[in-house]
N, C-alpha and C positions, 0 to 999 in steps of 0.2 A: 466389572470391577478389576482392579489391577491384580490381586492376589487370588489364586485359585481357591484357597481356604475360605475367602470371604463370601463368595457367592452362595454356598450351601447354608451358611449361618444366616445370611440375609433372608433367604427363603424360609428358613425355619423360625425366624424371629421378625414377622412383618411389622410389629409395632416399633422395632428398633432399626428397621431397614435404612431410613434416611441417616441416622446417626452412624450406622455401620459403613454406609458409602463415604461419609466424611472422614471416618476413622481410617478406612482403607486408603483414601487419597493421602492422608497425613503420613501414614506409615510408609507409603511408596516413595515419599519425598524425604524420608529420614535417612540419616547417615547410619551405617552399621553399628557404630559405637555409641549411638544415641541411647540414653537411659530415659525411659518413660515413667513418669509418676502420674497416677490418676488425677491428682489435684491439678497438675500443669496441663495435662491433656484436656481435661474438662474445661479449663480456662481457655485454652486455644480454640476449642470447638464450641464454646459457649454452651455447654451441656451440663446435665446433672452429674455430680462426681459419683454418686452411687451407680448410676447407669453406665457411665464410662467404665468404672472398676469392674462392673459384671461383664461387660463386652470384652475388656482386655483379658479376663479370665477365660471367656469362651474362646477367644483367639489363641490363648495359650494352650488350652486343651486340644485345639485344632492343629497345633504344631507350628503356627505362625510366629508366635512369640515365646520367649523364655522368661521365667520369672525367678526372683530371688529377693530375700530380705536384705535391706541395707539400712544403715543409720543416716538420717538426714539431719544435719546440724541446723541450728536456728539461722546461720548465715547462709544456708543453702547448699553447702558442700556435702557430698555423699561419701560415706565411708564403708568399708566391709563390716559385716556383723561381728566379726572376731575382734574388732577394735573397740568393743564395748568397754567403757571404763577409761579409755585413753582420751587424750585431748585432741581437739580438732586441729588439723594442720593449717587451717586458715585463721580462725579467731581464738584458738586455744581454750575454747569451752570444753567441758567434760562431756563425752558422749554417753547418754544414758538410754535405758530401755524405751522411754516414751518417744525416743526419736526413730524407732524402728518403722520402716515403711516397706511396702511391697513395690518392687521396681521391675520394670519389664524392658526387654530388649529384643531386637529382631533375631529370629532363629536362622539357622544356616539355610533352611528352605526359603524363607523370605529374602535373604540376602542373594541367593542364587537366582531368584526370580528377577530382582532388581538388576543383577549383573547381566542376565541374559537380555533383558529389555534394553539396557544401555548398549550392549554389543549390536543389537539390531539397529538401534538408532544410529550408531557410528558407522555401520556398514552401509546404510542407505545413502546412496549418492545424492548429494546436495546440488540443486540447480545452480549453475554459474551464470551470471549475467553476460549476455552477448556483448562484444565490444566491436565498435566500428573500426575498420582498418584505417590506417594513416592515409591511404589513397582516397578512401571515401570521404574522410574529414576534409582533405585538401580540396576534393571536388566540391563539396558543400560550400567551402569558404570562397572558392572561385565563382560559384553560381550566385553568391550573394555579396559580391564585391565589385568594384569598378563600376563602369556605366551601365552594364547589364545588371549588376547587383542592386544598383540604386533605382532600377526601373520600377520597384515596388512603390517609390515615391512619385517619380515623374509621370509614370503610366497611370497611377491612381489619379493624379491631377487632371490628366487629359480625359480619363473616363468619367470622372465625377464632376468636372467642371459644369456641364449642363444642369446637373442637379442643383449645385451651389448657386448658380446664376438664377435659376428658377425660384429659389428660396428668397433671394435678395431683390429681384426685380419685380415690382407689382404688375400684375396682368399676364405674366408668363406662367404657363401650366407645367407641372412637373410630370414627365412621362416615364413611368418605371415598368419595365418588363422583365421577363426571365433572364435576359442578358444582364440587366443591372444586378440582379441577385447573384449571378455567376461572377460578375466583376467584383462584387463585395467579398465573396468567399475566397477568390484568388488573392486579392489584395490583402485580406486579413491574415491568410496563411503566410504570404510572403513577408509581410510586415513583422509578424511574430518571429519568423526565422532570422530576418535581417537584424532585429534588435537582440535576439539571443546570441547570435554570432558575434556581434559588436561587443556585448557583455563578455563573452569568453575571451575575445581578443584583448580587451582593455583591462579585465580583471581576472587573469587565468587562475589565481590562487584563492579566489573568493569562495569557492566551493570545495567540498571534499571530493576525492577521486570518484566515489560512487555517485554523488550528485552531478558531477561534471559529465560522467558517462551517460547518466539519465537525460541530461540536457541534450547531448549529441543524439541520443536515440529518438527523442521527441522531435528534434529538427529533422532527422532523416525521414521519420514517419510523415511529417507535414509536407516535406519536399516530394515524397512519392505521390502525394495527392495533388500538389500544386503544379508539378511538371506537366502531366498530361492536360491538366486544366488550362495551362497557359496557351496551349494550341487552340483550344475552344475559344478562349478569350481573344486571341489574335484573329481567328476566323470571324468572330462577331464584330470586332472592330472594322475589319476589311468590308464586312457586309454593310455596315453603317455608312462607311465612306462611299461605297458603291451606290447606296440608296440616295445619297445626297448629290451624286454627279448628274450634271446636265451636259448633254452632247450638243455642241453648237454647230449648226449647218448654216452658214451665212447669217442671215437675220433671224433665223429660227432656232430654237433649241428643243431638245427632246430628252426627257429623263430616261434612266435605265430602269425599266419596270422589273420588279422582283415579285415572287409569288407572295400572296397575301400573308401566309404564315410567317414569312421572313420579316415583314413589317411588324407583325404582332410580336415576334420574338425580340426584335431590337427596339420596340416601343417607339417607332417612327411612323408618322402618318404618310401614306402613300401620296404621290402627287395626284392632282386631279385627273390627269390624262391617263394614269395607271389604274384608276379605280374602275 
């Protein structure tokens, strides 16, 4: 619980423990000047007024609350007990004995505990979001602009053309290997970054500063994955080209034979002479 006085009371009154926990939380969120009436507190906690009044008295005896009798006018205004017989400052009704109510407020002990918790919270260093430097942002824009930036489009066309042709032309089989999955991952990351950077350039004020920084962070994370992956993609493309080369010697030709694992990787059938 928040207050040190609440824990012993909860242990001593197990039947009211749940309500004491809710009351402890309500008090910890109350301002020092808040006046607590059993009727209002019971309404806030959706609990029995009699039970709430009894717990407020227990907390008063424990030193967490201070109590006093005040006059509550029909309009809801509270007045000191010594104003009995005078008129309400709000509605001008006469204040009578039947309006007397027991009212509670936080004690100095409770206020000091709230103040101490607030100081601890304020002294705790808050994490600050990291920001990409201007040089890193410029490098990202260069990486995804110009002819090399648009490679996420033209290189994707080159690598996925066989799949598209296989889908459109009857009788052709579609060969998918690990290389195809790597191509797809690389181009997906590149396309997302290319589109996000295009969005940031065309509509720089479309997002709040925090949202914009988060976009830059996500672009940077994807780029850190895509950059080393690009070398793998390039190596696989070169391997595919080599697998398709035939060396001509006069009237005869000879393919370049690769290890079987290479053909499996790039999903290319080895020439008959290499089997």
